N, C-alpha and C positions, 0 to 999 in steps of 0.2 A: 379759729377764724383764718389763720395763715394757711393751715393745711387745706381748708376748703378753697381758698384763693388759688393755691398752686394746682389744685385738681380741676379748677374751672377752665372753661373754654377761653375766657378772656386772658388767661395767663399764658396762652400758647399762640404760636404764629399760625392762626387759622381764622376762618370767618365766624363771626358771632352775628346772629340774626335776632332782632328784637330783645337784646340783652339776655337771651336764653342760652343755657349750656347745651352742648350737643348731646351729652348723656346726663341723666338726672341722678344726683347724689341721693343716697338713702343711708345715712349713718356714716360712721368713720371709714368703713372698709367695704361698703356695698353701693350698688347702683340699682335704682328701681327701674331704670331703662338705660341700656348701653347701646350706643350707636353701632350699627353694623357697617363696616367699610368693605369695599370691593374694588379690585383692579378692573377697569373697563377695557383698557388696551395698553400695550407696551410695544416699543420698537427700539431700535438702536439710537434713535434721536429723542426719545421722550416717553412719557407715560400719561395716562389719564385715569383718575380714580375718583370714587364718590362715596358718600356715606348718607345714611338715612336718619341721622340724628334729629332733624327738624321736620321730617315728613309728616308724622302723625299730628304734632302740635301746631305746626306752621305751614304745612303743605309745600315744603321746599326740600329739594335734594341738593346737597353741596357737592359740586364737582370741582376738582383741581387738576389742571394740566401743567406739566413741567416739560419744557423742550430745551434741547441744546441749540444754541445759536452761535453765530460767529463771534459774538461778544460775551458769551457766558451762558447763563440760564434765563429762560423766560417762564414766569409762573403766572398762570391765569386762573381765576375763580369764576 
């Protein structure tokens, strides 16, 4: 049970939609579906990336942007 918890989306600093995991576990060392991530854009001041982990099941693409600001970092989902 603990191993599955640490593999779950909820155990990480990322978006969870409808209590679903981004990738679907299938046994102790396998995934029946593994989310595909891609870099959308990158610059000297930040980046934007996305994954399709919720696309088929929930119709959503998760995008995260990270920008350097005068005060530190700004993270937006």
